[in-house]
C-alpha positions as CSV (number, residue, x, y, z in Angstrom):
1,X,0.0,0.0,0.0
2,X,1.1,3.6,-0.6
3,X,0.7,4.6,3.0
4,X,3.0,1.8,4.1
5,X,5.7,2.8,1.6
6,X,5.5,6.4,2.9
7,X,5.9,5.3,6.5
8,X,8.8,3.1,5.5
9,X,10.6,5.9,3.7
10,X,9.8,8.3,6.6
11,X,11.4,5.9,9.1
12,X,14.4,5.5,6.9
13,X,14.8,9.3,6.7
14,X,14.4,9.5,10.5
15,X,17.1,6.8,11.0
16,X,19.5,8.5,8.6
17,X,19.0,11.9,10.3
18,X,19.6,10.3,13.7
19,X,22.8,8.8,12.4
20,X,23.8,12.1,10.7
21,X,24.1,10.3,7.4
22,X,23.5,11.8,4.0
23,X,21.5,9.7,1.5
24,X,23.8,11.0,-1.3
25,X,26.7,9.4,0.5
26,X,24.9,6.1,0.7
27,X,23.6,6.1,-2.9
28,X,26.6,7.7,-4.6
29,X,29.3,4.9,-4.2
30,X,27.1,2.2,-5.7
31,X,26.4,4.4,-8.8
32,X,30.1,5.0,-9.2
33,X,30.8,1.2,-8.9
34,X,28.1,0.5,-11.5
35,X,29.7,3.0,-13.9
36,X,33.2,1.4,-13.4
37,X,31.7,-2.1,-13.7
38,X,30.0,-1.3,-17.0
39,X,33.2,0.4,-18.4
40,X,35.3,-2.6,-17.4
41,X,32.9,-5.1,-18.9
42,X,32.6,-3.2,-22.2
43,X,36.3,-2.8,-22.4
44,X,37.1,-6.5,-21.8
45,X,34.3,-7.5,-24.2
46,X,35.6,-5.2,-26.9
47,X,39.2,-6.5,-26.3
48,X,38.1,-10.1,-26.5
49,X,35.9,-9.7,-29.6
50,X,37.8,-7.1,-31.7
51,X,41.4,-7.6,-30.9
52,X,44.0,-8.5,-33.6
53,X,47.5,-9.8,-33.7
54,X,49.3,-10.8,-30.5
55,X,46.5,-9.7,-28.2
56,X,44.0,-11.9,-30.1
57,X,46.4,-14.8,-30.1
58,X,47.0,-14.5,-26.3
59,X,43.2,-14.3,-25.6
60,X,42.4,-17.2,-28.0
61,X,44.9,-19.5,-26.3
62,X,45.3,-18.0,-22.9
63,X,42.5,-19.8,-21.0
64,X,42.7,-23.1,-19.2
65,X,40.6,-26.2,-18.7
66,X,37.4,-26.1,-20.8
67,X,37.7,-22.3,-21.5
68,X,40.9,-22.2,-23.4
69,X,39.6,-19.6,-25.9
70,X,38.6,-16.5,-24.0
71,X,37.2,-14.7,-27.1
72,X,34.1,-16.9,-27.4
73,X,31.1,-17.6,-25.1
74,X,31.3,-20.6,-22.8
75,X,29.3,-23.4,-24.6
76,X,28.8,-25.2,-21.3
77,X,27.5,-22.1,-19.5
78,X,29.7,-23.2,-16.6
79,X,31.4,-19.8,-16.1
80,X,28.1,-17.8,-16.2
81,X,26.5,-20.2,-13.8
82,X,29.5,-20.1,-11.5
83,X,29.5,-16.3,-11.6
84,X,25.8,-16.0,-10.9
85,X,26.1,-18.5,-8.0
86,X,29.0,-16.5,-6.4
87,X,27.1,-13.2,-6.8
88,X,24.0,-14.8,-5.2
89,X,26.1,-16.1,-2.3
90,X,27.6,-12.6,-1.9
91,X,24.1,-11.0,-1.9
92,X,22.9,-13.5,0.7
93,X,25.9,-12.9,3.0
94,X,25.8,-9.1,2.6
95,X,22.0,-8.4,2.6
96,X,20.4,-11.6,3.7
97,X,21.6,-11.2,7.2
98,X,19.4,-8.2,7.8
99,X,16.6,-9.4,10.0
100,X,13.1,-8.8,8.6
101,X,11.1,-6.2,10.3
102,X,8.3,-7.1,12.8
103,X,4.8,-7.1,11.4
104,X,3.2,-3.8,10.5
105,X,1.9,-1.5,13.3
106,X,-1.4,-2.8,14.6
107,X,-0.9,-6.5,14.2
108,X,1.4,-9.1,15.6
109,X,2.7,-12.3,13.8
110,X,-0.3,-14.3,15.0
111,X,-2.8,-11.6,14.0
112,X,-3.4,-10.2,17.5
113,X,-3.6,-6.4,17.8
114,X,-0.3,-4.7,18.8
115,X,0.3,-1.4,20.4
116,X,4.0,-1.2,19.6
117,X,5.1,1.6,17.4
118,X,7.4,0.8,14.5
119,X,11.0,1.7,15.0
120,X,13.1,3.7,12.4
121,X,15.1,0.5,11.7
122,X,11.9,-1.3,10.5
123,X,11.8,0.9,7.4
124,X,15.4,0.3,6.7
125,X,15.0,-3.4,7.0
126,X,12.1,-3.3,4.6
127,X,14.1,-1.3,2.0
128,X,17.1,-3.7,2.4
129,X,14.8,-6.7,2.0
130,X,13.3,-5.3,-1.2
131,X,16.8,-4.5,-2.5
132,X,17.9,-8.0,-1.7
133,X,14.9,-9.6,-3.5
134,X,15.3,-7.2,-6.5
135,X,19.0,-8.0,-6.9
136,X,18.4,-11.7,-6.7
137,X,15.7,-11.5,-9.3
138,X,17.9,-9.3,-11.5
139,X,20.8,-11.9,-11.4
140,X,18.4,-14.7,-12.4
141,X,16.8,-12.8,-15.2
142,X,20.0,-11.5,-16.8
143,X,21.6,-14.9,-16.9
144,X,20.5,-15.8,-20.4
145,X,21.8,-12.4,-21.7
146,X,25.2,-12.5,-19.9
147,X,25.8,-16.2,-20.9
148,X,26.6,-15.0,-24.5
149,X,29.5,-12.8,-23.4
150,X,33.1,-13.9,-24.1
151,X,34.7,-16.0,-21.5
152,X,37.3,-13.3,-20.8
153,X,34.5,-11.2,-19.2
154,X,33.7,-14.1,-16.8
155,X,37.4,-14.5,-15.9
156,X,37.4,-10.8,-14.8
157,X,34.0,-11.0,-13.1
158,X,34.8,-14.2,-11.2
159,X,38.0,-12.8,-9.9
160,X,36.2,-9.8,-8.5
161,X,33.3,-11.8,-7.2
162,X,35.4,-14.4,-5.5
163,X,37.6,-11.7,-3.9
164,X,34.4,-10.1,-2.6
165,X,33.2,-13.5,-1.3
166,X,36.6,-14.0,0.5
167,X,36.1,-10.6,2.1
168,X,32.6,-11.5,3.2
169,X,33.8,-14.8,4.7
170,X,37.2,-13.9,6.1
171,X,37.3,-10.1,6.9
172,X,33.8,-8.9,7.5
173,X,33.1,-11.2,10.6
174,X,36.0,-9.5,12.4
175,X,34.8,-6.0,11.4
176,X,31.4,-6.7,12.9
177,X,32.8,-7.4,16.4
178,X,32.1,-4.7,19.0
179,X,35.1,-2.8,20.2
180,X,35.4,-2.3,23.9
181,X,35.8,1.2,25.0
182,X,38.2,2.1,27.8
183,X,36.6,2.5,31.2
184,X,35.0,5.9,31.7
185,X,37.1,8.4,33.7
186,X,40.3,6.6,32.5
187,X,42.7,9.0,30.8
188,X,45.3,7.5,28.5
189,X,48.8,8.9,29.0
190,X,50.7,9.9,25.8
191,X,53.6,7.6,25.0
192,X,56.9,8.7,26.5
């Protein structure tokens, strides 16, 4: 419903204001990443499809296993499927961990009337949930289109996707740990 979407966006704006966070700083970096991703993809695709001489020879024999010729699409669709799988795992690790919001104001999970007011985080969780679902659906719908790209594109995409997966699995858990503050009233002396 329209009223629910308005309340969600209002609670998101409230939470952003409380955190002193600008929506432009949240939305800006992904748009820059999208632009660099598209530029990289078009560049690698153009290089794989329209190169001549030594570059073409290197790309046409520089692969390994079943994808030895990086200038043609993967006939087995193994690289596209592997890439989509890694991206979906990354999305699940990154956005799937956001807990869904409690039921809308006025009802509880079992349908009983509730008097609890929604918190500002509820709207953010709804927005992140919608983003998660939308990105998952996008990956599944573009699969037939991206499967026709040269294998060189998937070599680049898989290297970035797997490094992102390694970050999600190895580094991010340590960043999520709370940091203990020194006891109040304790003054740290400067090093001598």
